[in-house]
C-alpha positions in Angstrom: -51.2 76.1 36.3 -49.6 76.2 39.7 -47.9 73.0 39.4 -46.3 74.3 35.9 -45.4 77.7 37.7 -43.6 75.6 40.5 -41.8 73.3 38.0 -40.9 76.4 35.9 -39.3 78.1 39.1 -37.4 75.6 40.9 -33.6 75.8 41.1 -31.2 74.1 38.7 -30.7 71.0 40.5 -34.4 70.2 41.0 -34.8 71.0 37.2 -32.0 68.6 36.2 -33.6 65.9 38.5 -36.8 66.6 36.7 -35.1 66.1 33.2 -33.8 62.8 34.3 -37.3 61.6 35.3 -38.3 62.7 31.7 -35.4 61.0 29.9 -36.1 57.6 31.9 -39.9 58.1 30.6 -38.9 58.5 27.1 -36.9 55.7 27.2 -39.3 53.4 28.9 -42.2 54.5 26.3 -39.7 53.8 23.4 -39.4 50.3 25.1 -43.1 49.8 25.3 -43.9 51.2 21.8 -41.1 48.9 20.5 -43.0 45.9 22.2 -46.1 47.1 20.3 -44.3 47.3 17.0 -42.7 43.6 17.3 -46.4 42.5 17.9 -47.5 43.9 14.9 -44.7 42.3 13.1 -45.0 38.8 14.3 -48.0 37.0 14.7 -46.8 34.8 17.7 -48.5 36.4 20.8 -46.6 34.4 23.4 -43.3 36.3 22.0 -44.9 39.8 22.2 -46.1 39.1 25.5 -42.8 38.5 27.0 -41.4 41.4 25.2 -44.0 43.4 27.1 -43.2 41.8 30.3 -39.8 42.3 30.2 -40.9 46.4 30.1 -41.9 46.0 33.4 -38.5 46.4 34.7 -37.6 49.7 33.4 -41.4 50.9 33.9 -40.7 50.1 37.9 -37.3 51.7 37.8 -38.6 54.9 36.1 -41.4 55.2 38.9 -39.0 54.6 41.6 -37.1 57.4 40.3 -39.9 59.8 40.1 -41.2 59.2 43.8 -37.2 59.6 44.8 -37.3 63.1 42.8 -40.5 64.1 44.4 -39.7 63.3 48.0 -36.5 65.4 47.3 -38.3 68.5 45.8 -38.3 71.6 48.4 -40.9 73.1 46.8 -43.7 70.7 47.5 -42.8 70.3 51.4 -45.3 71.5 54.0 -44.0 74.9 55.1 -45.6 77.1 58.3 -48.0 79.8 56.7 -48.9 78.1 53.4 -51.9 76.4 54.8 -53.5 79.7 55.4 -53.1 80.6 51.6 -54.6 77.2 50.4 -51.5 75.1 50.2 -51.7 72.3 52.9 -50.6 68.9 52.7 -53.2 67.6 50.3 -52.8 70.4 47.9 -49.1 70.0 48.0 -49.4 66.3 47.4 -51.4 67.2 44.4 -49.1 69.7 42.8 -46.2 67.1 43.3 -48.2 64.2 41.5 -49.0 67.0 38.6 -45.7 68.0 38.5 -44.5 64.5 38.3 -47.0 63.6 35.5 -45.8 66.6 33.4 -42.3 65.4 33.2 -43.6 62.0 32.4 -45.9 63.6 29.8 -43.1 65.3 28.3 -40.8 62.2 28.0 -43.6 60.0 26.7 -44.1 62.8 23.8 -40.5 62.8 23.1 -40.6 58.8 22.9 -43.7 59.0 20.4 -41.7 61.4 18.2 -38.7 59.5 18.1 -40.5 56.1 17.4 -42.5 57.8 14.6 -39.3 59.2 13.4 -37.1 55.8 13.0 -40.2 54.1 11.7 -40.1 57.0 9.0 -43.7 58.0 9.3 -42.4 61.9 9.7 -39.7 62.1 7.1 -40.3 59.1 4.9 -36.8 57.6 6.1 -36.8 54.5 8.2 -34.2 52.5 9.9 -33.3 49.2 8.1 -31.9 45.9 8.7 -32.8 44.1 12.2 -34.7 47.4 13.2 -37.8 46.6 11.1 -38.1 43.7 13.9 -39.7 46.3 16.3 -40.5 49.2 14.1 -43.1 47.5 12.2 -42.2 50.2 9.3 -45.0 49.8 6.3 -47.8 49.0 8.7 -50.2 51.2 10.1 -49.7 52.0 13.9 -52.8 51.5 16.2 -52.8 55.1 17.8 -55.1 54.0 20.8 -52.9 51.4 21.6 -49.7 53.6 21.4 -51.3 56.3 23.7 -52.5 53.4 26.1 -49.0 52.1 26.5 -47.4 55.8 26.6 -49.9 56.7 29.5 -48.4 54.0 31.7 -45.3 55.7 32.7 -47.4 59.1 34.0 -50.2 57.4 35.4 -48.0 54.9 37.5 -45.4 57.9 38.5 -48.1 60.2 39.6 -49.9 57.5 41.1 -47.2 56.4 43.2 -46.1 60.1 44.0 -49.6 60.6 45.3 -49.6 57.6 47.7 -45.9 58.2 48.9 -46.5 61.7 49.8 -50.2 61.6 51.1 -50.9 63.2 54.5 -50.5 60.6 57.4 -52.0 60.8 60.8 -49.9 60.4 63.7 -49.9 57.1 65.4 -51.8 57.3 68.7 -52.0 55.0 71.7 -48.4 53.5 70.8 -48.0 50.7 73.5 -44.1 50.7 73.5 -42.0 53.8 74.1 -39.4 54.2 71.1 -35.9 53.3 72.1 -33.8 56.5 72.4 -30.5 57.0 71.9 -28.7 58.5 74.9 -25.5 60.2 75.7 -22.3 59.1 73.8 -23.9 56.0 72.4 -26.1 54.4 75.3 -29.2 53.4 74.9 -31.9 54.4 77.2 -36.0 54.7 77.4 -36.6 58.0 79.0 -38.0 60.6 76.3 -36.1 63.4 77.7 -33.9 64.9 75.4 -30.5 67.0 76.3 -28.9 69.5 74.7 -25.7 68.8 72.6 -23.5 70.6 74.7 -24.7 69.6 78.2 -22.0 67.0 78.9 -19.3 69.7 77.7 -20.3 72.1 80.5 -18.3 70.6 83.8 -20.0 71.1 87.0 -23.6 71.5 85.6 -24.7 68.3 87.3 -23.5 69.3 90.5 -24.9 72.6 90.3 -28.2 71.1 89.5 -27.5 68.8 92.6 -26.8 71.4 95.1 -30.1 73.7 93.7 -32.2 70.5 94.4 -30.7 70.1 97.9 -31.2 73.8 98.6 -34.6 74.0 97.4 -35.4 70.8 99.7 -34.0 72.7 102.6 -35.7 76.1 102.0 -39.2 74.4 101.3 -40.1 74.4 105.1 -39.3 78.1 105.6 -41.2 79.0 102.5 -44.3 77.5 103.3 -44.2 79.1 106.8 -44.0 82.4 105.0 -47.0 81.5 102.5 -44.6 81.0 99.4 -45.3 78.1 97.2 -42.8 75.1 97.4 -42.1 75.1 94.0 -41.1 79.1 93.6 -37.4 78.3 94.3 -37.2 75.6 92.0 -38.7 77.5 89.3 -36.3 80.6 90.1 -33.2 78.0 90.1 -34.3 76.8 86.9 -34.9 80.3 85.4 -31.7 81.3 86.8 -29.6 78.3 85.1 -31.5 79.1 81.8 -30.3 82.5 82.1 -27.0 81.5 83.0 -26.7 79.3 79.8 -27.7 81.9 77.6 -24.9 84.3 79.2 -22.1 81.8 79.0 -22.3 81.4 75.3 -23.6 77.7 75.0 -27.0 78.1 73.2 -29.4 75.3 73.8 -29.2 73.3 70.4 -31.7 70.9 69.0 -29.6 67.4 69.0 -29.0 65.2 66.0 -32.5 63.3 65.2 -32.4 60.2 67.5 -31.9 57.1 65.6 -35.3 54.8 65.3 -34.8 50.9 66.1 -33.5 48.7 63.4 -35.7 48.1 60.3 -37.7 45.1 60.6 -37.1 43.7 56.7 -33.5 42.2 57.4 -34.7 38.6 58.4 -37.4 38.6 55.8 -34.7 39.7 53.1 -32.2 37.1 54.1 -34.9 34.5 53.9 -35.9 35.8 50.5 -32.3 35.5 49.2 -31.7 32.2 50.6 -34.8 31.1 48.7 -33.9 32.6 45.9 -30.1 30.9 45.7 -31.9 27.7 46.6 -34.1 27.8 43.6 -31.2 28.8 41.3 -29.2 25.9 42.7 -32.4 23.4 42.1 -32.6 24.6 38.5 -29.0 23.8 37.3 -29.6 20.3 39.0 -32.5 19.5 36.8 -30.9 21.2 33.6 -33.6 24.1 33.1 -30.9 26.8 33.8 -32.6 29.0 31.1 -36.2 28.3 32.1 -38.6 30.5 33.9 -37.7 28.8 37.3 -34.2 30.3 37.0 -35.4 33.6 36.4 -37.8 33.3 39.3 -34.9 32.4 41.3 -32.9 35.4 40.2 -35.9 37.7 40.8 -35.9 36.4 44.5 -32.3 36.8 44.8 -32.8 40.5 43.5 -35.5 41.0 45.8 -33.9 39.8 48.9 -31.0 42.1 48.4 -33.6 45.0 48.2 -35.1 43.9 51.3 -31.8 43.6 53.1 -30.6 47.2 52.4 -32.0 49.2 55.3 -31.3 46.6 58.1 -27.6 46.3 56.5 -27.1 50.0 56.7 -28.8 50.3 60.3 -25.9 47.4 61.2 -23.2 49.2 59.4 -24.2 52.6 61.6 -23.8 50.5 64.6 -20.6 48.9 63.8 -19.1 52.2 63.4 -19.7 53.1 66.7 -18.4 49.7 68.3 -15.3 49.4 70.5 -14.7 53.0 72.0 -15.8 55.2 69.4 -14.7 59.1 68.8 -16.9 61.8 68.1 -16.0 61.2 64.0 -17.2 57.5 64.3 -20.3 58.5 66.6 -21.4 61.1 64.1 -21.1 59.1 60.9 -22.8 56.1 62.8 -25.5 57.9 64.1 -26.3 59.6 60.6 -26.4 55.9 59.0 -28.4 54.7 61.8 -31.1 57.7 61.2 -31.1 57.3 57.7 -31.3 53.7 57.2 -34.6 53.3 55.5 -34.2 56.4 53.2 -30.5 55.6 52.1 -30.5 51.7 52.8 -33.4 50.8 50.4 -32.2 52.5 47.4 -28.9 51.1 48.0 -30.0 47.9 48.3 -31.9 48.1 44.8 -28.7 49.2 43.2 -27.0 46.1 44.8 -29.7 43.9 43.3 -29.5 45.4 39.9 -25.7 45.1 39.6 -25.9 41.5 41.0 -28.6 40.7 38.4 -26.8 42.4 35.6 -23.8 40.4 36.4 -25.7 37.0 36.3 -27.4 37.9 33.1 -24.1 38.9 31.3 -22.5 35.8 32.5 -25.4 33.8 31.2 -25.6 35.5 27.8 -24.3 34.1 24.7 -22.3 36.5 22.4 -23.6 34.8 19.4 -27.2 35.3 20.1 -28.8 37.6 17.7 -31.6 38.3 20.1 -29.6 40.7 22.2 -29.8 43.9 20.4 -30.0 47.9 21.0 -33.1 47.4 22.9 -31.8 45.1 25.4 -28.7 47.6 26.0 -31.3 50.2 26.3 -33.1 48.8 28.8 -30.3 47.5 30.9 -29.0 51.0 30.6 -32.1 52.3 31.6 -32.5 50.4 34.6 -29.0 50.8 35.9 -29.2 54.6 35.5 -32.5 55.0 37.4 -31.4 53.0 40.5 -28.2 55.1 40.6 -30.0 58.1 40.0 -32.2 57.4 42.6 -29.5 56.6 45.2 -27.9 59.7 44.5 -31.5 61.6 45.0 -31.6 59.6 48.3 -28.5 61.0 49.3 -29.6 64.6 48.5 -32.7 64.1 50.4 -30.9 62.9 53.7 -28.5 66.1 53.7 -31.4 68.0 53.3 -33.0 66.4 56.4 -29.8 66.9 58.5 -29.4 70.7 57.4 -30.3 71.6 60.8 -28.1 69.4 62.9 -25.0 70.5 60.3 -26.0 74.3 60.6 -26.1 73.3 64.7 -22.7 71.9 64.8 -20.9 74.6 63.0 -22.2 76.9 65.2 -20.8 74.8 68.2 -17.2 75.2 66.3 -17.0 71.8 64.4 -15.0 72.3 61.6 -16.1 71.8 58.0 -13.5 69.0 57.6 -14.8 67.2 60.3 -18.0 66.9 58.9 -16.7 65.9 55.3 -14.8 63.0 56.9 -17.8 61.8 58.8 -19.4 61.9 55.1 -16.5 60.0 53.6 -16.3 57.4 56.4 -20.2 56.7 55.9 -19.7 56.3 52.2 -16.4 54.0 53.0 -18.0 52.0 55.2 -21.1 51.3 53.1 -18.9 50.7 50.3 -16.9 48.0 52.5 -20.0 46.1 53.5 -22.1 46.4 50.3 -19.4 45.7 47.7 -18.2 42.4 48.6 -22.1 41.2 49.3 -22.9 42.2 45.9 -20.1 40.4 44.5 -20.9 37.1 46.6 -24.2 37.1 45.4 -23.6 37.6 42.0 -21.1 34.7 42.1 -23.4 32.5 43.8 -26.3 33.5 41.6 -24.4 33.0 38.2 -22.2 29.9 39.3 -25.3 27.3 39.2 -27.1 28.9 36.5 -24.1 28.5 34.5 -23.6 24.9 34.8 
């Protein structure tokens, strides 16, 4: 009941994202039921198993979208005070998984109703022509098998959300300190963080050095009077803090420190190279339409998905190269910080676009096997990946809400923040666009003969 109340009381934007999950679940459920209908109409188990295997791509895309929507939901994030009323991290994780299951169950129920309607089980009017191949109209539909297939999406999505949002203990005993990101883009390894406006207050470092020399000179006299040697330093620090509070320059929490580069870039490049090599080998052996060709295409898509975070981090580094200004520094640091959250779905989108281009170039227009179900599957996978990318962008914006508010309090104009966002989007498009086109052409060229 609590998950249902949280679902109904969410904001309109959150409700729209949940409806997208329900729609994706309905499309995937309809494809699974269509595979079941094909198995009832055709005695060939190999062809039916192949149709069922093709449904794994829409299923994975739907689960990926459900996880992204659950991560971006502000209602299930741990906040101060919720543990006192019994809503700790574990309970919030369970509520998020239950909310995802409710959305997916709604979509599965809709898929079952539509499938029964087009079969003619509800009104007695079924579709004719080629639709009889996957509807199995006139044959009894095994309800346990249908319910089992429809339960795949809710169980997979809720389980993936529970695993993703599970409470994690902080890593203890890290042997190597994380690389910090210092002033104006310089790397350092000290864990000390300075306020955002510290470098704009001229004379602050000179004043700190003068206070240090004065403290060292007054220490012997204070020791003779019985006062502790650190009292003058404490008083100077308090005075400095009060001066900072008076001069109207508050100590603002700096933007998040960008982490080190993601470790998946070399592996992604290796998998991508292996996939292209397999496709070239299958073109030489004359088996461009066999399982080895699809294996090469799958490896190529996996490689693109793996290199996404590393390339996003590299894009942020390139934005800050060669004497950057404030605009490029802000855009580059955000890209480096959110390299994993934005780069992974961006790499998946590139992989889907590349695979769709390759399959379209290999498709024969006169082949009768490509029907509305193939179009539905392609649209479902593409729509889920694009929606996941947009949801990840919303999550990144929510994560930087405090930093954006701090910059606005410091006087940063709203146009600068918008230009930084446009610069990030343009840099990502300039890097990933040609890469996707090049990989798609390299994949389609050997397979096309």
